[in-house]
C-alpha atoms as an extended CHARMM CRD file, in Angstrom:
* protein
*
       113  EXT
         1         1  MET       CA            187.1820000000     -119.6110000000       41.9560000000  PROA      1               0.0000000000
         2         2  LEU       CA            188.7750000000     -122.6280000000       40.3170000000  PROA      2               0.0000000000
         3         3  THR       CA            191.4080000000     -121.7340000000       37.7830000000  PROA      3               0.0000000000
         4         4  GLY       CA            191.7210000000     -125.0600000000       36.0380000000  PROA      4               0.0000000000
         5         5  ASN       CA            195.4870000000     -124.9110000000       36.5070000000  PROA      5               0.0000000000
         6         6  GLY       CA            195.7390000000     -128.6630000000       36.2600000000  PROA      6               0.0000000000
         7         7  CYS       CA            196.4790000000     -129.0850000000       39.9500000000  PROA      7               0.0000000000
         8         8  PRO       CA            196.1040000000     -132.8130000000       40.6760000000  PROA      8               0.0000000000
         9         9  LYS       CA            194.4250000000     -132.1290000000       44.0370000000  PROA      9               0.0000000000
        10        10  THR       CA            191.8130000000     -129.9150000000       42.3640000000  PROA      10              0.0000000000
        11        11  ALA       CA            191.1600000000     -132.5510000000       39.7290000000  PROA      11              0.0000000000
        12        12  LEU       CA            190.8610000000     -135.2760000000       42.3590000000  PROA      12              0.0000000000
        13        13  SER       CA            188.4020000000     -133.3150000000       44.4860000000  PROA      13              0.0000000000
        14        14  ILE       CA            186.2030000000     -132.5340000000       41.4830000000  PROA      14              0.0000000000
        15        15  ARG       CA            186.3510000000     -136.1720000000       40.3930000000  PROA      15              0.0000000000
        16        16  ASP       CA            185.3940000000     -137.3080000000       43.9090000000  PROA      16              0.0000000000
        17        17  ALA       CA            182.4270000000     -134.9320000000       43.9330000000  PROA      17              0.0000000000
        18        18  LEU       CA            181.2700000000     -136.0470000000       40.4900000000  PROA      18              0.0000000000
        19        19  GLU       CA            181.5750000000     -139.7140000000       41.4310000000  PROA      19              0.0000000000
        20        20  ALA       CA            179.4700000000     -139.1940000000       44.5760000000  PROA      20              0.0000000000
        21        21  LEU       CA            176.7900000000     -137.3130000000       42.5940000000  PROA      21              0.0000000000
        22        22  GLU       CA            177.0860000000     -138.9480000000       39.1860000000  PROA      22              0.0000000000
        23        23  GLY       CA            174.0900000000     -140.0080000000       37.2090000000  PROA      23              0.0000000000
        24        24  ARG       CA            170.7770000000     -138.5700000000       36.2210000000  PROA      24              0.0000000000
        25        25  TRP       CA            168.9890000000     -138.9370000000       39.5490000000  PROA      25              0.0000000000
        26        26  LYS       CA            171.1440000000     -138.3040000000       42.6140000000  PROA      26              0.0000000000
        27        27  LEU       CA            170.9110000000     -134.5080000000       42.5860000000  PROA      27              0.0000000000
        28        28  LEU       CA            167.1550000000     -134.6950000000       41.9960000000  PROA      28              0.0000000000
        29        29  ILE       CA            166.7710000000     -137.0810000000       44.9430000000  PROA      29              0.0000000000
        30        30  LEU       CA            168.8190000000     -134.7800000000       47.1720000000  PROA      30              0.0000000000
        31        31  PHE       CA            166.7510000000     -131.8060000000       46.0070000000  PROA      31              0.0000000000
        32        32  ALA       CA            163.5380000000     -133.6730000000       46.8880000000  PROA      32              0.0000000000
        33        33  LEU       CA            164.9040000000     -134.5730000000       50.3310000000  PROA      33              0.0000000000
        34        34  SER       CA            166.0840000000     -131.0230000000       50.9990000000  PROA      34              0.0000000000
        35        35  SER       CA            162.4950000000     -130.0800000000       51.8810000000  PROA      35              0.0000000000
        36        36  GLY       CA            162.3210000000     -132.7600000000       54.5820000000  PROA      36              0.0000000000
        37        37  PRO       CA            162.2490000000     -136.5330000000       55.2130000000  PROA      37              0.0000000000
        38        38  LYS       CA            160.2770000000     -138.6780000000       52.7900000000  PROA      38              0.0000000000
        39        39  ARG       CA            159.1590000000     -142.2500000000       52.4320000000  PROA      39              0.0000000000
        40        40  PHE       CA            160.0730000000     -144.2480000000       49.3290000000  PROA      40              0.0000000000
        41        41  ARG       CA            156.6820000000     -143.7080000000       47.6320000000  PROA      41              0.0000000000
        42        42  GLN       CA            156.8380000000     -139.9760000000       48.2500000000  PROA      42              0.0000000000
        43        43  LEU       CA            160.2780000000     -139.8020000000       46.6580000000  PROA      43              0.0000000000
        44        44  SER       CA            159.1380000000     -141.9320000000       43.7620000000  PROA      44              0.0000000000
        45        45  GLY       CA            156.3250000000     -139.4670000000       43.1220000000  PROA      45              0.0000000000
        46        46  GLU       CA            158.5110000000     -136.3730000000       43.4090000000  PROA      46              0.0000000000
        47        47  VAL       CA            161.3730000000     -137.6280000000       41.2550000000  PROA      47              0.0000000000
        48        48  THR       CA            159.3060000000     -138.1620000000       38.1480000000  PROA      48              0.0000000000
        49        49  GLY       CA            160.4950000000     -140.6550000000       35.5900000000  PROA      49              0.0000000000
        50        50  ILE       CA            162.6270000000     -142.7670000000       37.9290000000  PROA      50              0.0000000000
        51        51  THR       CA            161.8610000000     -146.4660000000       38.3240000000  PROA      51              0.0000000000
        52        52  ASP       CA            161.6200000000     -148.0610000000       41.7630000000  PROA      52              0.0000000000
        53        53  LYS       CA            164.6700000000     -150.2130000000       41.0020000000  PROA      53              0.0000000000
        54        54  ILE       CA            166.8300000000     -147.2090000000       40.0950000000  PROA      54              0.0000000000
        55        55  LEU       CA            165.5150000000     -145.1330000000       43.0150000000  PROA      55              0.0000000000
        56        56  SER       CA            166.4540000000     -147.9260000000       45.4060000000  PROA      56              0.0000000000
        57        57  LYS       CA            169.9190000000     -148.2320000000       43.8370000000  PROA      57              0.0000000000
        58        58  GLU       CA            170.5370000000     -144.4820000000       43.9700000000  PROA      58              0.0000000000
        59        59  LEU       CA            169.3570000000     -144.2030000000       47.5820000000  PROA      59              0.0000000000
        60        60  LYS       CA            171.7920000000     -146.9670000000       48.5760000000  PROA      60              0.0000000000
        61        61  ALA       CA            174.6440000000     -145.1380000000       46.8230000000  PROA      61              0.0000000000
        62        62  LEU       CA            173.7000000000     -141.8320000000       48.4780000000  PROA      62              0.0000000000
        63        63  GLU       CA            173.5360000000     -143.5810000000       51.8420000000  PROA      63              0.0000000000
        64        64  MET       CA            176.9460000000     -145.1590000000       51.2480000000  PROA      64              0.0000000000
        65        65  ASN       CA            178.3640000000     -141.6810000000       50.5330000000  PROA      65              0.0000000000
        66        66  GLN       CA            176.7510000000     -140.4060000000       53.7670000000  PROA      66              0.0000000000
        67        67  LEU       CA            174.5160000000     -137.9530000000       51.9130000000  PROA      67              0.0000000000
        68        68  VAL       CA            171.2490000000     -139.6710000000       52.8920000000  PROA      68              0.0000000000
        69        69  ASN       CA            170.0200000000     -141.3680000000       56.0830000000  PROA      69              0.0000000000
        70        70  ARG       CA            167.7190000000     -144.3780000000       55.9850000000  PROA      70              0.0000000000
        71        71  LYS       CA            165.5920000000     -144.8570000000       59.0920000000  PROA      71              0.0000000000
        72        72  VAL       CA            163.4950000000     -147.9960000000       59.6130000000  PROA      72              0.0000000000
        73        73  PHE       CA            160.5710000000     -147.6670000000       62.0240000000  PROA      73              0.0000000000
        74        74  ASP       CA            159.4240000000     -150.6260000000       64.1020000000  PROA      74              0.0000000000
        75        75  THR       CA            155.9700000000     -150.9060000000       62.5530000000  PROA      75              0.0000000000
        76        76  PHE       CA            154.0940000000     -153.5670000000       60.6600000000  PROA      76              0.0000000000
        77        77  PRO       CA            154.6850000000     -153.4430000000       57.7910000000  PROA      77              0.0000000000
        78        78  PRO       CA            158.0440000000     -151.7200000000       58.3360000000  PROA      78              0.0000000000
        79        79  THR       CA            158.1120000000     -148.0200000000       57.5290000000  PROA      79              0.0000000000
        80        80  VAL       CA            161.2760000000     -146.6080000000       55.9740000000  PROA      80              0.0000000000
        81        81  GLU       CA            162.0320000000     -142.9080000000       55.8220000000  PROA      81              0.0000000000
        82        82  TYR       CA            164.8550000000     -141.1620000000       53.9990000000  PROA      82              0.0000000000
        83        83  SER       CA            166.3650000000     -137.8420000000       54.9790000000  PROA      83              0.0000000000
        84        84  ILE       CA            169.2960000000     -135.7440000000       53.9070000000  PROA      84              0.0000000000
        85        85  THR       CA            172.3200000000     -135.8250000000       56.2210000000  PROA      85              0.0000000000
        86        86  GLU       CA            174.1850000000     -132.7610000000       57.4190000000  PROA      86              0.0000000000
        87        87  HSD       CA            176.8800000000     -133.6560000000       54.8840000000  PROA      87              0.0000000000
        88        88  GLY       CA            174.2330000000     -133.8950000000       52.1440000000  PROA      88              0.0000000000
        89        89  ALA       CA            172.6890000000     -130.6000000000       53.2450000000  PROA      89              0.0000000000
        90        90  SER       CA            176.0630000000     -128.9570000000       52.6350000000  PROA      90              0.0000000000
        91        91  LEU       CA            175.1930000000     -129.2890000000       48.9280000000  PROA      91              0.0000000000
        92        92  GLU       CA            172.2440000000     -126.8830000000       49.3250000000  PROA      92              0.0000000000
        93        93  LYS       CA            174.1010000000     -123.9410000000       47.7570000000  PROA      93              0.0000000000
        94        94  VAL       CA            175.2970000000     -126.1340000000       44.8910000000  PROA      94              0.0000000000
        95        95  LEU       CA            171.7360000000     -127.3330000000       44.2260000000  PROA      95              0.0000000000
        96        96  GLU       CA            170.4240000000     -123.7640000000       44.3850000000  PROA      96              0.0000000000
        97        97  GLU       CA            173.0710000000     -122.5430000000       41.9420000000  PROA      97              0.0000000000
        98        98  LEU       CA            172.3350000000     -125.4530000000       39.5810000000  PROA      98              0.0000000000
        99        99  HSD       CA            168.6490000000     -124.5380000000       39.7670000000  PROA      99              0.0000000000
       100       100  TYR       CA            169.3130000000     -120.9270000000       38.7890000000  PROA      100             0.0000000000
       101       101  TRP       CA            171.8280000000     -121.9000000000       36.1250000000  PROA      101             0.0000000000
       102       102  GLY       CA            169.3100000000     -124.3550000000       34.6730000000  PROA      102             0.0000000000
       103       103  LEU       CA            166.6410000000     -121.6440000000       34.4930000000  PROA      103             0.0000000000
       104       104  ALA       CA            169.0300000000     -119.2480000000       32.7580000000  PROA      104             0.0000000000
       105       105  HSD       CA            170.2400000000     -121.9850000000       30.4160000000  PROA      105             0.0000000000
       106       106  ARG       CA            166.6930000000     -122.9790000000       29.4660000000  PROA      106             0.0000000000
       107       107  THR       CA            165.8290000000     -119.3360000000       28.7630000000  PROA      107             0.0000000000
       108       108  LYS       CA            168.9810000000     -118.8440000000       26.6680000000  PROA      108             0.0000000000
       109       109  ILE       CA            168.3590000000     -121.9810000000       24.6320000000  PROA      109             0.0000000000
       110       110  MET       CA            164.6920000000     -121.1100000000       24.0380000000  PROA      110             0.0000000000
       111       111  VAL       CA            165.6150000000     -117.5560000000       22.9160000000  PROA      111             0.0000000000
       112       112  ASN       CA            168.2780000000     -118.8240000000       20.5100000000  PROA      112             0.0000000000
       113       113  ASN       CA            165.9890000000     -121.4060000000       18.8890000000  PROA      113             0.0000000000
């Protein structure tokens, strides 16, 4: 468990993780891809509320951080498929814990209001 002892290396690693996953959409995109490869339209439909422009931008950032693969098939018109990398899949436990924490948080907030 992290102790928050102010260790610069701990702070740097957390900052690096947050920078790679920052924003409203990246974790949701990774969660959608965790069930298998998807084409752009499929992702757009699963990650509700995201615009095509932002989805494209976020996919490029995830690809740059080696969390997502982009595969172009030699078809006409070209078919592009996105999948989670092994490195991205290493976030599975984090995503699962966030899911459960979010459920508990929602329940707590609804009970207290």
